[in-house]
N, CA, C and O atoms as CSV, one atom per row, in Angstrom:
chain,resi,resn,atom,element,x,y,z
A,1,MET,N,N,3.773,22.626,-15.309
A,1,MET,CA,C,2.800,21.852,-14.532
A,1,MET,C,C,1.824,22.910,-14.075
A,1,MET,O,O,2.180,23.949,-13.521
A,2,THR,N,N,0.528,22.574,-14.347
A,2,THR,CA,C,-0.510,23.446,-14.030
A,2,THR,C,C,-0.913,23.427,-12.400
A,2,THR,O,O,-0.413,22.627,-11.609
A,3,LEU,N,N,-1.734,24.270,-12.098
A,3,LEU,CA,C,-2.063,24.275,-10.679
A,3,LEU,C,C,-2.957,23.148,-10.312
A,3,LEU,O,O,-2.965,22.686,-9.171
A,4,ARG,N,N,-3.718,22.698,-11.281
A,4,ARG,CA,C,-4.565,21.475,-11.046
A,4,ARG,C,C,-3.728,20.149,-10.943
A,4,ARG,O,O,-4.035,19.260,-10.149
A,5,SER,N,N,-2.713,20.074,-11.746
A,5,SER,CA,C,-1.874,18.857,-11.637
A,5,SER,C,C,-0.993,18.925,-10.448
A,5,SER,O,O,-0.609,17.861,-9.962
A,6,ARG,N,N,-0.618,20.075,-9.912
A,6,ARG,CA,C,0.116,20.214,-8.703
A,6,ARG,C,C,-0.724,19.820,-7.504
A,6,ARG,O,O,-0.237,19.147,-6.596
A,7,LEU,N,N,-1.997,20.238,-7.494
A,7,LEU,CA,C,-2.878,19.900,-6.363
A,7,LEU,C,C,-3.154,18.482,-6.360
A,7,LEU,O,O,-3.211,17.899,-5.278
A,8,ILE,N,N,-3.346,17.806,-7.533
A,8,ILE,CA,C,-3.534,16.374,-7.582
A,8,ILE,C,C,-2.240,15.634,-7.076
A,8,ILE,O,O,-2.321,14.645,-6.347
A,9,PHE,N,N,-1.059,16.155,-7.494
A,9,PHE,CA,C,0.129,15.543,-6.956
A,9,PHE,C,C,0.310,15.558,-5.522
A,9,PHE,O,O,0.765,14.598,-4.901
A,10,ALA,N,N,-0.112,16.848,-4.906
A,10,ALA,CA,C,-0.024,17.064,-3.538
A,10,ALA,C,C,-0.920,16.121,-2.850
A,10,ALA,O,O,-0.518,15.551,-1.836
A,11,GLY,N,N,-2.186,15.892,-3.348
A,11,GLY,CA,C,-3.144,15.019,-2.675
A,11,GLY,C,C,-2.612,13.558,-2.723
A,11,GLY,O,O,-2.733,12.823,-1.744
A,12,GLN,N,N,-2.025,13.152,-3.872
A,12,GLN,CA,C,-1.578,11.788,-4.041
A,12,GLN,C,C,-0.408,11.629,-3.040
A,12,GLN,O,O,-0.429,10.628,-2.324
A,13,THR,N,N,0.599,12.503,-2.918
A,13,THR,CA,C,1.690,12.321,-2.058
A,13,THR,C,C,1.180,12.493,-0.627
A,13,THR,O,O,1.753,11.854,0.256
A,14,ALA,N,N,0.293,13.188,-0.355
A,14,ALA,CA,C,-0.267,13.230,1.183
A,14,ALA,C,C,-0.985,11.929,1.465
A,14,ALA,O,O,-0.911,11.466,2.603
A,15,SER,N,N,-1.639,11.331,0.574
A,15,SER,CA,C,-2.315,10.081,0.827
A,15,SER,C,C,-1.318,8.972,0.897
A,15,SER,O,O,-1.468,8.043,1.691
A,16,LEU,N,N,-0.302,9.052,0.080
A,16,LEU,CA,C,0.888,7.980,0.203
A,16,LEU,C,C,1.518,8.138,1.507
A,16,LEU,O,O,1.715,7.133,2.189
A,17,ALA,N,N,1.858,9.307,1.933
A,17,ALA,CA,C,2.502,9.563,3.181
A,17,ALA,C,C,1.626,9.138,4.436
A,17,ALA,O,O,2.067,8.649,5.476
A,18,GLY,N,N,0.406,9.396,4.161
A,18,GLY,CA,C,-0.580,8.908,5.231
A,18,GLY,C,C,-0.697,7.378,5.501
A,18,GLY,O,O,-0.800,6.844,6.606
A,19,ILE,N,N,-0.660,6.738,4.209
A,19,ILE,CA,C,-0.699,5.206,4.339
A,19,ILE,C,C,0.560,4.687,4.829
A,19,ILE,O,O,0.511,3.632,5.461
A,20,TRP,N,N,1.701,5.256,4.643
A,20,TRP,CA,C,3.032,4.877,5.288
A,20,TRP,C,C,2.983,5.027,6.731
A,20,TRP,O,O,3.362,4.150,7.506
A,21,GLY,N,N,2.471,6.251,7.109
A,21,GLY,CA,C,2.270,6.600,8.591
A,21,GLY,C,C,1.336,5.571,9.313
A,21,GLY,O,O,1.583,5.148,10.442
A,22,LEU,N,N,0.288,5.217,8.603
A,22,LEU,CA,C,-0.727,4.234,9.139
A,22,LEU,C,C,0.007,2.852,9.253
A,22,LEU,O,O,-0.143,2.188,10.278
A,23,LEU,N,N,0.750,2.427,8.285
A,23,LEU,CA,C,1.584,1.173,8.377
A,23,LEU,C,C,2.443,1.197,9.522
A,23,LEU,O,O,2.525,0.253,10.308
A,24,ALA,N,N,3.098,2.289,9.628
A,24,ALA,CA,C,4.091,2.372,10.826
A,24,ALA,C,C,3.326,2.339,12.196
A,24,ALA,O,O,3.874,1.790,13.152
A,25,GLY,N,N,2.103,2.895,12.331
A,25,GLY,CA,C,1.394,2.914,13.491
A,25,GLY,C,C,0.829,1.413,13.699
A,25,GLY,O,O,0.822,0.915,14.825
A,26,VAL,N,N,0.400,0.780,12.671
A,26,VAL,CA,C,-0.193,-0.564,12.731
A,26,VAL,C,C,0.934,-1.558,13.286
A,26,VAL,O,O,0.741,-2.355,14.205
A,27,ILE,N,N,2.127,-1.396,12.599
A,27,ILE,CA,C,3.279,-2.322,13.025
A,27,ILE,C,C,3.667,-2.025,14.419
A,27,ILE,O,O,3.993,-2.973,15.133
A,28,TYR,N,N,3.671,-0.800,14.903
A,28,TYR,CA,C,4.024,-0.507,16.344
A,28,TYR,C,C,2.887,-1.015,17.220
A,28,TYR,O,O,3.215,-1.581,18.263
A,29,TRP,N,N,1.655,-0.894,16.949
A,29,TRP,CA,C,0.470,-1.338,17.667
A,29,TRP,C,C,0.610,-2.840,17.770
A,29,TRP,O,O,0.519,-3.375,18.875
A,30,LEU,N,N,0.829,-3.559,16.655
A,30,LEU,CA,C,0.833,-5.033,16.677
A,30,LEU,C,C,1.991,-5.708,17.415
A,30,LEU,O,O,1.877,-6.746,18.067
A,31,SER,N,N,3.122,-5.009,17.242
A,31,SER,CA,C,4.364,-5.490,17.846
A,31,SER,C,C,4.274,-5.155,19.414
A,31,SER,O,O,4.842,-5.878,20.232
A,32,ASN,N,N,3.596,-4.120,19.763
A,32,ASN,CA,C,3.352,-3.841,21.138
A,32,ASN,C,C,2.409,-4.804,21.766
A,32,ASN,O,O,2.641,-5.238,22.894
A,33,SER,N,N,1.306,-5.176,21.058
A,33,SER,CA,C,0.359,-6.101,21.566
A,33,SER,C,C,0.977,-7.504,21.628
A,33,SER,O,O,0.594,-8.275,22.508
A,34,LEU,N,N,1.916,-7.878,20.740
A,34,LEU,CA,C,2.675,-9.103,20.863
A,34,LEU,C,C,3.520,-9.184,22.091
A,34,LEU,O,O,3.534,-10.151,22.852
A,35,ARG,N,N,4.285,-7.994,22.236
A,35,ARG,CA,C,5.136,-7.941,23.511
A,35,ARG,C,C,4.337,-8.008,24.789
A,35,ARG,O,O,4.736,-8.578,25.805
A,36,LEU,N,N,3.145,-7.366,24.664
A,36,LEU,CA,C,2.366,-7.410,26.042
A,36,LEU,C,C,1.704,-8.751,26.254
A,36,LEU,O,O,1.427,-9.137,27.390
A,37,ALA,N,N,1.440,-9.487,25.138
A,37,ALA,CA,C,0.910,-10.842,25.261
A,37,ALA,C,C,1.998,-11.786,25.940
A,37,ALA,O,O,1.637,-12.646,26.743
A,38,PHE,N,N,3.218,-11.625,25.631
A,38,PHE,CA,C,4.295,-12.354,26.139
A,38,PHE,C,C,4.419,-11.978,27.554
A,38,PHE,O,O,4.498,-12.872,28.397
A,39,GLU,N,N,4.446,-10.687,27.912
A,39,GLU,CA,C,4.562,-10.248,29.253
A,39,GLU,C,C,3.417,-10.830,30.310
A,39,GLU,O,O,3.667,-11.187,31.461
A,40,LEU,N,N,2.243,-10.849,29.744
A,40,LEU,CA,C,1.115,-11.412,30.466
A,40,LEU,C,C,0.991,-12.864,30.477
A,40,LEU,O,O,0.113,-13.405,31.150
A,41,HIS,N,N,1.825,-13.531,29.767
A,41,HIS,CA,C,1.800,-15.047,29.593
A,41,HIS,C,C,0.466,-15.326,28.978
A,41,HIS,O,O,-0.245,-16.231,29.415
A,42,ASP,N,N,0.140,-14.630,28.059
A,42,ASP,CA,C,-1.096,-15.006,27.252
A,42,ASP,C,C,-0.729,-16.058,26.103
A,42,ASP,O,O,0.420,-16.384,25.803
A,43,LEU,N,N,-1.823,-16.500,25.554
A,43,LEU,CA,C,-1.622,-17.564,24.587
A,43,LEU,C,C,-0.829,-16.905,23.365
A,43,LEU,O,O,-1.353,-16.067,22.631
A,44,PRO,N,N,0.420,-17.340,23.220
A,44,PRO,CA,C,1.258,-16.606,22.133
A,44,PRO,C,C,0.881,-16.919,20.700
A,44,PRO,O,O,1.011,-16.115,19.778
A,45,SER,N,N,0.384,-18.198,20.577
A,45,SER,CA,C,0.157,-18.687,19.176
A,45,SER,C,C,-0.839,-17.842,18.443
A,45,SER,O,O,-0.561,-17.418,17.321
A,46,ALA,N,N,-2.038,-17.562,19.045
A,46,ALA,CA,C,-2.941,-16.776,18.453
A,46,ALA,C,C,-2.497,-15.469,18.139
A,46,ALA,O,O,-2.725,-14.991,17.028
A,47,THR,N,N,-1.810,-14.774,19.119
A,47,THR,CA,C,-1.286,-13.448,18.937
A,47,THR,C,C,-0.260,-13.375,17.784
A,47,THR,O,O,-0.319,-12.490,16.931
A,48,VAL,N,N,0.670,-14.329,17.794
A,48,VAL,CA,C,1.626,-14.300,16.759
A,48,VAL,C,C,1.066,-14.516,15.344
A,48,VAL,O,O,1.453,-13.842,14.390
A,49,VAL,N,N,0.188,-15.432,15.251
A,49,VAL,CA,C,-0.491,-15.647,13.878
A,49,VAL,C,C,-1.276,-14.429,13.439
A,49,VAL,O,O,-1.146,-14.022,12.284
A,50,ILE,N,N,-2.043,-13.856,14.252
A,50,ILE,CA,C,-2.846,-12.648,13.972
A,50,ILE,C,C,-1.848,-11.487,13.608
A,50,ILE,O,O,-2.069,-10.767,12.635
A,51,THR,N,N,-0.791,-11.330,14.378
A,51,THR,CA,C,0.053,-10.251,14.049
A,51,THR,C,C,0.814,-10.412,12.825
A,51,THR,O,O,1.009,-9.450,12.081
A,52,ILE,N,N,1.303,-11.699,12.546
A,52,ILE,CA,C,1.980,-11.897,11.336
A,52,ILE,C,C,1.027,-11.722,10.038
A,52,ILE,O,O,1.464,-11.187,9.019
A,53,VAL,N,N,-0.227,-12.177,10.128
A,53,VAL,CA,C,-1.050,-12.078,9.063
A,53,VAL,C,C,-1.395,-10.617,8.828
A,53,VAL,O,O,-1.356,-10.133,7.697
A,54,ALA,N,N,-1.730,-9.922,9.904
A,54,ALA,CA,C,-2.191,-8.405,9.760
A,54,ALA,C,C,-1.043,-7.578,9.218
A,54,ALA,O,O,-1.270,-6.749,8.337
A,55,MET,N,N,0.242,-7.770,9.724
A,55,MET,CA,C,1.331,-7.061,9.115
A,55,MET,C,C,1.565,-7.396,7.725
A,55,MET,O,O,1.876,-6.498,6.943
A,56,GLY,N,N,1.442,-8.651,7.320
A,56,GLY,CA,C,1.664,-8.964,5.905
A,56,GLY,C,C,0.595,-8.316,4.949
A,56,GLY,O,O,0.876,-7.842,3.848
A,57,VAL,N,N,-0.650,-8.353,5.495
A,57,VAL,CA,C,-1.701,-7.665,4.719
A,57,VAL,C,C,-1.449,-6.135,4.578
A,57,VAL,O,O,-1.491,-5.596,3.472
A,58,PHE,N,N,-1.203,-5.491,5.647
A,58,PHE,CA,C,-0.853,-4.058,5.528
A,58,PHE,C,C,0.387,-3.683,4.716
A,58,PHE,O,O,0.414,-2.661,4.031
A,59,ILE,N,N,1.420,-4.540,4.810
A,59,ILE,CA,C,2.548,-4.289,4.047
A,59,ILE,C,C,2.369,-4.504,2.584
A,59,ILE,O,O,2.899,-3.790,1.732
A,60,THR,N,N,1.554,-5.577,2.319
A,60,THR,CA,C,1.230,-5.671,0.883
A,60,THR,C,C,0.388,-4.614,0.259
A,60,THR,O,O,0.577,-4.215,-0.890
A,61,LEU,N,N,-0.560,-4.167,1.059
A,61,LEU,CA,C,-1.446,-3.080,0.561
A,61,LEU,C,C,-0.564,-1.721,0.365
A,61,LEU,O,O,-0.727,-1.018,-0.632
A,62,VAL,N,N,0.239,-1.447,1.227
A,62,VAL,CA,C,1.109,-0.269,1.193
A,62,VAL,C,C,2.034,-0.442,0.029
A,62,VAL,O,O,2.311,0.541,-0.658
A,63,GLY,N,N,2.568,-1.706,-0.260
A,63,GLY,CA,C,3.470,-1.862,-1.370
A,63,GLY,C,C,2.749,-1.699,-2.739
A,63,GLY,O,O,3.332,-1.176,-3.688
A,64,VAL,N,N,1.503,-2.144,-2.825
A,64,VAL,CA,C,0.687,-2.029,-4.086
A,64,VAL,C,C,0.439,-0.574,-4.291
A,64,VAL,O,O,0.666,-0.036,-5.375
A,65,LEU,N,N,-0.037,0.082,-3.230
A,65,LEU,CA,C,-0.389,1.485,-3.451
A,65,LEU,C,C,0.789,2.311,-3.845
A,65,LEU,O,O,0.666,3.207,-4.680
A,66,THR,N,N,1.892,2.048,-3.287
A,66,THR,CA,C,3.283,2.789,-3.688
A,66,THR,C,C,3.548,2.412,-5.072
A,66,THR,O,O,3.863,3.330,-5.828
A,67,TYR,N,N,3.476,1.215,-5.548
A,67,TYR,CA,C,3.711,0.740,-6.896
A,67,TYR,C,C,2.783,1.591,-7.806
A,67,TYR,O,O,3.235,2.233,-8.754
A,68,VAL,N,N,1.539,1.571,-7.497
A,68,VAL,CA,C,0.579,2.396,-8.399
A,68,VAL,C,C,0.943,3.806,-8.435
A,68,VAL,O,O,0.933,4.388,-9.520
A,69,PHE,N,N,1.262,4.418,-7.361
A,69,PHE,CA,C,1.559,5.918,-7.336
A,69,PHE,C,C,2.871,6.150,-8.177
A,69,PHE,O,O,2.920,7.083,-8.980
A,70,VAL,N,N,3.854,5.358,-8.002
A,70,VAL,CA,C,5.076,5.498,-8.733
A,70,VAL,C,C,4.744,5.271,-10.261
A,70,VAL,O,O,5.225,6.006,-11.124
A,71,GLY,N,N,3.963,4.302,-10.533
A,71,GLY,CA,C,3.652,4.020,-11.986
A,71,GLY,C,C,2.817,5.241,-12.505
A,71,GLY,O,O,3.064,5.593,-13.658
A,72,LEU,N,N,1.936,5.880,-11.865
A,72,LEU,CA,C,1.244,7.063,-12.253
A,72,LEU,C,C,2.115,8.306,-12.420
A,72,LEU,O,O,1.886,9.104,-13.329
A,73,GLN,N,N,3.064,8.468,-11.592
A,73,GLN,CA,C,4.062,9.583,-11.677
A,73,GLN,C,C,4.966,9.343,-12.971
A,73,GLN,O,O,5.298,10.309,-13.659
A,74,ARG,N,N,5.316,8.187,-13.259
A,74,ARG,CA,C,6.154,7.926,-14.357
A,74,ARG,C,C,5.424,7.990,-15.764
A,74,ARG,O,O,6.012,7.861,-16.837
A,75,GLY,N,N,4.136,8.195,-15.621
A,75,GLY,CA,C,3.231,8.320,-16.838
A,75,GLY,C,C,2.570,7.058,-17.303
A,75,GLY,O,O,2.004,7.037,-18.396
A,76,GLY,N,N,2.615,5.989,-16.515
A,76,GLY,CA,C,2.047,4.797,-16.865
A,76,GLY,C,C,2.701,4.087,-18.014
A,76,GLY,O,O,3.788,4.452,-18.461
A,77,ARG,N,N,2.078,3.151,-18.447
A,77,ARG,CA,C,2.536,2.352,-19.632
A,77,ARG,C,C,2.216,3.140,-20.932
A,77,ARG,O,O,1.074,3.558,-21.124
A,78,LYS,N,N,3.184,3.338,-21.795
A,78,LYS,CA,C,2.842,3.961,-23.001
A,78,LYS,C,C,2.561,2.886,-24.033
A,78,LYS,O,O,3.507,2.335,-24.594
A,79,THR,N,N,1.263,2.552,-24.319
A,79,THR,CA,C,0.913,1.593,-25.285
A,79,THR,C,C,0.338,2.245,-26.407
A,79,THR,O,O,-0.204,3.345,-26.303
A,80,GLU,N,N,0.436,1.580,-27.545
A,80,GLU,CA,C,-0.162,2.089,-28.767
A,80,GLU,C,C,-1.431,1.348,-28.941
A,80,GLU,O,O,-1.517,0.186,-28.543
A,81,PRO,N,N,-2.442,1.967,-29.527
A,81,PRO,CA,C,-3.690,1.366,-29.704
A,81,PRO,C,C,-3.494,0.029,-30.663
A,81,PRO,O,O,-2.615,-0.044,-31.522
A,82,ALA,N,N,-4.379,-0.934,-30.400
A,82,ALA,CA,C,-4.228,-2.165,-31.167
A,82,ALA,C,C,-4.683,-1.844,-32.667
A,82,ALA,O,O,-5.625,-1.080,-32.879
A,83,PRO,N,N,-4.041,-2.401,-33.593
A,83,PRO,CA,C,-4.493,-2.139,-34.918
A,83,PRO,C,C,-6.016,-2.719,-35.191
A,83,PRO,O,O,-6.416,-3.718,-34.593
A,84,ALA,N,N,-6.705,-2.117,-35.998
A,84,ALA,CA,C,-8.037,-2.577,-36.258
A,84,ALA,C,C,-8.066,-3.885,-36.974
A,84,ALA,O,O,-7.301,-4.099,-37.915
A,85,ALA,N,N,-8.911,-4.744,-36.560
A,85,ALA,CA,C,-8.932,-6.166,-37.203
A,85,ALA,C,C,-9.395,-6.015,-38.641
A,85,ALA,O,O,-10.285,-5.231,-38.972
A,86,LYS,N,N,-8.743,-6.807,-39.469
A,86,LYS,CA,C,-9.193,-6.701,-40.952
A,86,LYS,C,C,-10.429,-7.522,-41.134
A,86,LYS,O,O,-10.578,-8.650,-40.663
A,87,GLU,N,N,-11.310,-6.868,-41.857
A,87,GLU,CA,C,-12.617,-7.506,-42.082
A,87,GLU,C,C,-12.591,-8.194,-43.420
A,87,GLU,O,O,-11.863,-7.816,-44.338
A,88,GLY,N,N,-13.415,-9.220,-43.497
A,88,GLY,CA,C,-13.444,-9.933,-44.898
A,88,GLY,C,C,-12.208,-10.737,-45.197
A,88,GLY,O,O,-11.756,-10.825,-46.339
A,89,LYS,N,N,-11.682,-11.309,-44.169
A,89,LYS,CA,C,-10.384,-12.163,-44.461
A,89,LYS,C,C,-10.709,-13.357,-45.095
A,89,LYS,O,O,-9.823,-14.154,-45.401
């Protein structure tokens, strides 16, 4: 493994860890705002819907980014080039 590939791997791992940290922070923040809305007798329906949608979006994004990262580390799909089309059929 060359120095360049190690630096790229370190950058990818750091960004993946950062996005998981961001997800944890967003989930904590949204659940805290949901709890606060119930304590203050705020309108819970809007808070609940916004929280559920926002958490779903962030969890989906992190899942997709993790899937891509793992796929890149496994070397991606090994596909063979398509055979050339026969001319003059």
